[in-house]
N, C-alpha and C positions, 0 to 999 in steps of 0.2 A: 406745767400742764395748763393748757388754755381753758378759758371759762366754759366753752362748749363741751370740752372733754370732761371737765369736772361735773357739769350738769348731767351729761350722759352717764357718767360713772355712778353718780348719786341715784339717778333714775333706775339704773340696772340693779343697784343694791336694794333700793326700796321695793322694786318689783319682785326681786328674789325673796326678800323677807316676807312680803305679803303673800306670795304664792305658797311658800313653805309653811307659814302659820296657818293658812287656810287648809292646806293638805293635812296638817296635824290635827286641826280642829275637826275636820270631817272624819278623821280616823278615830276620834274620841280619845286622843292622848290626854292624860290627866295633867301633864306638865309639858312645858316647851322642851323639845329635844334640841339642845343647843348644838350638838355635833351635827345634826342634820341641817340646822339653820346655817351653820358655818360652811358646810359643804355646798349648800345651795348658793350662798354668796360667792364662794370661791369659784364655782362653775359659771356664775353670771359674769364675773370679772375676767375669767380666762376659760371660755368655752372649749370643749374638746373639738378637735378637727372633724369635719364631716366624714361620714363613712365613705369608704372607697366604693363608689358605685359606677356602673356603666362599663363600657368596653374600652380596652386599650386601643390606641391607634392602629396597631398591627392586626387587631381583630376585626376592624371595619372593612366593609366592601360596599359595593353599590346596592346590595339588597338589604343590608342591615345598618346603614349609617344614620338612622334617625334616633 
């Protein structure tokens, strides 16, 4: 793994941890939800594919191709 990849991976992990801990703190959680934290890190490292949006090519014509 290249250094840039490692730095980006670490940044993604740090951002996911910070965001999840902030979410838990705002929700008033008395303890850290480790499962939610692990899920946030997992999603940061392997995000889900984007939702299937828009039209398929066969659905396009001159009046709706934007």
